[in-house]
C-alpha positions in Angstrom: 0.0 0.0 0.0 1.3 3.5 -0.7 2.3 5.9 2.0 0.7 9.3 2.6 3.5 11.1 0.8 3.4 8.5 -2.0 7.1 8.0 -2.1 7.4 4.7 -0.2 5.5 1.4 0.1 4.1 -0.2 3.2 3.2 -3.8 3.8 0.0 -4.2 5.8 -0.7 -7.6 7.4 -3.9 -8.4 9.4 -3.1 -11.1 11.8 -5.3 -14.0 12.9 -6.4 -12.2 16.1 -7.6 -9.2 14.0 -4.7 -6.9 14.9 -2.9 -5.1 12.1 0.9 -4.9 11.6 2.5 -2.5 9.1 6.0 -2.6 7.7 7.8 0.0 5.7 9.2 -1.7 2.6 12.7 -0.2 1.8 15.5 -1.1 -0.5 18.1 -3.3 1.1 21.1 -1.6 2.8 24.6 -2.7 1.8 24.8 -4.7 5.0 21.7 -6.7 4.1 22.9 -7.2 0.6 26.2 -8.6 2.0 24.3 -11.0 4.3 22.2 -12.2 1.4 25.4 -12.9 -0.6 26.6 -15.0 2.3 23.3 -16.7 3.3 21.6 -16.7 -0.1 17.9 -16.4 -0.7 16.0 -19.7 -0.4 14.9 -21.2 -3.7 13.1 -24.0 -1.8 9.7 -24.8 -3.1 6.7 -25.3 -0.8 5.6 -28.9 -0.7 2.0 -30.0 -1.3 1.8 -31.1 2.3 3.1 -27.8 3.6 0.6 -26.0 1.3 -2.3 -28.0 2.9 -1.1 -26.8 6.3 -0.8 -23.1 5.5 -3.1 -20.4 6.6 -4.7 -18.2 4.0 -3.7 -14.7 3.0 -5.8 -12.6 0.6 -4.5 -9.8 -1.5 -7.1 -7.1 -1.1 -4.9 -4.3 -2.4 -5.0 -2.6 -5.8 -1.8 -4.3 -7.0 -1.2 -8.0 -7.4 1.5 -9.7 -5.4 3.9 -11.2 -7.8 5.6 -14.6 -7.2 9.2 -14.5 -6.0 8.9 -11.6 -3.5 11.3 -12.1 -0.7 11.1 -9.8 2.4 13.3 -9.8 5.4 11.2 -8.7 8.4 13.1 -6.7 11.1 11.9 -5.3 14.4 
C-alpha cells in the first residue's frame, strides 16, 4: 500500500487475532545485501503437504503480489 506522501510502500498484514501490523518496505542496505550474498535467498519450493497446512492470505490491495517476492522482516 502506498504511504501518505506516496514515495514509499508499506506492507500491511492483518493477523489471525484481527490486529494489524504494518512494515515500511525499503530497498536493502549494503549490510543486508552482503548478508544475502553469504546466506543466499531460499529457492526451496513449498511442498503440497506444507501447502495444505498453511493459513490463507488474501491480496485485497489494488496491485497483485507477484511470485518471488522475498522480504526480510526486522523489528
